[in-house]
N, C-alpha and C positions, 0 to 999 in steps of 0.2 A: 399179435404185434405187426406193425408194418415191417417190411423188409429192410427200411432205413433205420428203423430202431434198431433190428438185429446187427445190420452193420456196424453203427455205432456201438454197441455194446461189445463187438469184438475188440472193435479198435480202442475202446477204454481198458479192455481187460488184456489186452497184449502189450500196451504201455505201462499197467500198473505191475503185469508180471513181470517185465524187462526191469522197469526199476527195484522191484522186491529181489531180485535173484542179484544186481550189482550191491543194494545195500548188505545184502545177506553175505555175500562174500568178503566184504570189506568187514562185517559184525565177526564173521567167524575166523579173520586175520587176527585181528584184533584179541578175541579170545584164545586161539591159538599162543599168541604172543604172553598174555598172561598166565596160562598155562604152564608154558615152558619155564617162566619164571619163578613158579612156585614149586615146579619140580626141581629145577636147579636149587630152592632153597630147603629142599626136603619136606615142604608142606604137603604136596599130593603124589603119590607112587607114582613111577614113571610108567608101570604096566596098564595104568588107567587113562593114560592119553586120551585116548579116542573115545571112550565111554563117557569120559567128564565132557569133551570137547561137544559131543552130540547131546547130554542134558543141559550143559549150560547155556547152550543155544537156544533154545526152547524158549528160556527166560526172556531173550532180547527178541522174541517174534512183538511182543506187547509193545515196542519201540520203534520196531523196523517196520511195522506192516501199515501203523497209520500213516507215517512218512512216506512209503511208497505210495499207498492209494493216495494221498494228497499230491505228491508231485507227479505220477502217472496221470492224474486225471487233466491237472494244470497242463503239462506238456500234450495230451491228447485234444484236449479242447481248445487249448492256444494254438495250434495247429490246422483247426478247423475254423478259426479268425483268420489267422494268417492266408491260408488257400482259398479265404474266401465261401468256404462252403459254408458257413452260419450264416450269409447272406442269402446265398440260395436256398438253405431250408427253410428261414424266414419269409420268404417269399412263396411257399409251398405251404406255409401255415404252421410248421415246425421251429415256433422262438426258441428262446433259451428256456424257458419254463415248460416247453412240450419233451424235455429232454429229461425229464423225472426218470421215467422208466429205465432206458440204459444207463443212468446214473445209481437208481437203486440196484439193479439187478449187479452191478457189479461192487457196491460198497456193502450191500447187505451179507454177502459171504464172506468179506474181509472184516466185517463187523462180527460174525458168529465166529471165526475163528480165533480173532482177538479176544473174545467172550471165554471161550473155553481154554486158550492158552493163560492168561490171566487168572481166573478164577479156580482153575484144577490143573491143568498142564504143568503150569508153571511151578506151584507147590510141589507137586508130585514127583518132578524132575529134579526139583531142589532135594527133596528128602532123598530120593534114591541115590543120588550124588553123594549126598553126605553119610548114608549107610555104606556104600560101597569104599568109602574112606576108613569108616571105622573097621569094616571087615579087613581092610588092607593091612589094619596094625595089627590084626592078628595071625597073618600068615606071611612067612617071609616068601613066599612065591608070588602073591601079588606086589608085595612091596619091592620086588625086583631082584630078590637073591637068587642064586643060580649057580648049583652045584659046579664045584672046581673053577670058580671063579672070585676074585677078590673084589667087595663091593664095599663101599663107603657108607658107614653109618648115619643116621639121619643127624643133621647139624653139624656135618664134618667131626663126629666125637669119636671117629677110629674108622678102622678095616678090619672086616670081619669075612671069614673064608669055612667052607664046610665042603664034605667031600659027598656028603649023599644028603637027599631029602624027601620025606613022606609027601605021597601024592597032596595031603592037605596042607603041606607047607607049616606043620607046627612042630614036626619033630627032626632031628637031624644026627649024623653022625662025623667024628672026626672034625671037630671046631677048632677054629684059630682066631682071635680079637687081636688086636692090637689098638692101645689106646695111649693119647698124650696128653696131658693135664699140667700145666704151670711147669714144665719143663721135666716133669716125674713119668717115665715110661711104664706101660703095664700090660704084658703079654700073659694071655689066659689060652689056654689049650686044655681040651676036654676029650673024653673018648666020643661021648654022646649026650644030649641032651632035648630039652624041649621048650616053647615058645610058652608062657603062661601069662594070661590076663587079669589085672587085680583093678577090681572097677572098671572103671569107662575107660581110663587113659593109660594108666601105669602098667607098663611090658616088663616082664623078668624073664630072662634066661636061665633056667632051671640046668645048669652043667653038672655032669658025674665023672668020677673017674679021671680027674687033670690036674694040671700042675698051674702055677699063677707064680709068675717073675716080674718084681716091683723095684723101680728104683731110680734115681736122678741120672738124668743124661748127662754122660762125660763124668760123672763121677764111680767112686767103687763103694756104693751103699745100698747095691742090690740086694734083693732077698729073696730066695725061693720057697715056696710051699706046695705041700701036694693037699687035696683035699679030694674027698668021697662024694659031696654034693656042694655046690657053692651058687647061690643066688646074684645073678647079674642083672642089673637094671639097663635098659634098652633107653635111650633119650627118646622125650617125647618129639611129636612132630609139632612144629607152629599150629596154632589156632588162627583158622582163617574167619569163623564166625564170631560175632560178639554177643552178648548176651541180650542185646537188641534186636539182633537180625531173625525175624519170622518169616522170612524166604521160603521157609522148609515147614511150615503149618499150613494145615488145610483153611480153607475160607469159613467155614462152620465152625471149626475149632477156634479160631480167633475170634469170632461172634460170641461163644461160649466164654471165653477170658474175660472179656468186658472191658480190659486195661485200655489207656489212651493208646499206648503203642500199639495194640492190637486191631483196634477201630481205626485207627490210620493207614495201617496195612489193609486192611477191608475197604476202606475209600479209596486208596488208589486203586487196588484191582478194579473196582466198579467204574475208576474216571477212565480206565483207557478204551472201553466200548462207547462209552457216551462221546469221548473225544474223536473216535474215528467217523461218528455221525455229525458231529460239528464240522469235522474237517471235510467231509464230502459236499455239504452244504455250501461250504464257504467256496469250494472248487470252482464252481459255475460262475459266479461274479467276479472271482479274483481273474479269472483266466482270460475274460473280456479284453480285447485290443481293437483299437481302430486301424482301417487299413494301411497308413502312414506310420504307426508306431512302428518300432522295432519287434519282432518276434520273440516271445515270452519274454516281455518289459517288465510283468509283472510279477514273476518267479520269484525275484531277492524280495518283493514285498510278502508276498505269500510264504515265504519261508520265516520270515518277521513273526507274520501270525503265527504260525506255528512252534517258534522256539518261545513267543511270549507265553503263549498257552502252556507250554511244558513248565515253564518256569514258575507259572502260576500254581500249577497242579502241584508241583514239588514243594513249593513254600507253603500251601495248604496242608499239605501231607505233614509235613514238620511241626508248623502249630497245633496240629492235632495232637501229634506225637508229645508235643510239652505240655498239653493241657491250657494252650493259651486261645483255643478254640473251641467249641462244644461240640462233642462227638453226634451230636443231633444234626448241627447245620452241616458237619462233613466237608464235601468240596461243591455243595450246591451254588454257593454264592459265585463258582467259578463258570459252571455248566449252564447254569440256568440264562446267565446275560450272554454266554457265548452261544448256546444255540439258539437264544432270540435273534441275537443279531445278524447270526449265519439265517437263518428262516427268512427275516427282513430283507436282507440281500438279497435271496435267491428269489422271493416274490417279486422284488422291485426290477430286478434284472432283465432287460428287454422291453420294460414298458415304455410307452411314449408319453412324456410329460402332456397335461392339459395346457390350454393356453391361458394365459391370465383374464381375470376378469374385465381388466380396461381394454382389452382388444376383441372381445367375444362381440360385441356390436359396431366394430368399426366396419366402414363400408369400404370396397375397394376402389384405390383413386382410379380414374381414368388417365390412360397412356396418352401426353400431348402427341 
């Protein structure tokens, strides 16, 4: 490898990394905001904030890294044109097409990371995040209950207080629960109890040796009863995932299902690495600018190419899931034209046009 190619590879990589860091920080801020909103609604336990933030951010790598690569290459190559470095490189025989090696050395690692994240890491992280929330439903400790502190039940269904908790968060002592529904107050105390899970979603508190006071607020129709064992249902958390959400399923598992929804998810996961390759080829010709043109003048046009490509991929994924496109066709009707156009623009970039046929045999005119 030539010394100038190593220099260009370093410049391209530094630009891509800088853009990726900025985009990842913006993405983490958006994911953090969504998590805070879900915690406030009782969808996610507060104790899982950091773990959920880390697991969910992996899924956004497939969207952030292609854009970071595209913008980073555009900015780095555009700076070469603005500083007239491309003209110097062309004068020594390193035209735009000779920059394929630095371009590939930066693009291929990004493509591999996106492929791993899309096909393996993102489904694995989504499955792990879902599993952690399900486990949290079985333990008061993970759900945020602390001994000696009043804690609001999910969905603002009441207030709960315990004095002692076991290490696994399933057994407790000296419980106090206050609930209010449609103007009726329900207060329960128990000497001890434990948390039981029925099925996959329903949770019950089995209380032992306690009292229950129930009645309308502001009226004299309260009644008190003593019980030896009493089962109290804990309100379920709101469900985040729908029945069509297959983000937590493995790629091989989706292929075995064979449904239209499953194949649409598979084609979407395969689309992101191919999209990275197309964007890498688009970056070089789209970053070209003349000396008198404003610096990075084609960045907005290049972003339009990215947005149009993403819209077509999302549209094709939806059409496959709805059964309007055959699964064997997939998203190749988007990939093949995009890759062909990117390759044509890459090969054509920097080439000198041939003179027209009528001008080839014309003799030069004498200067009077």
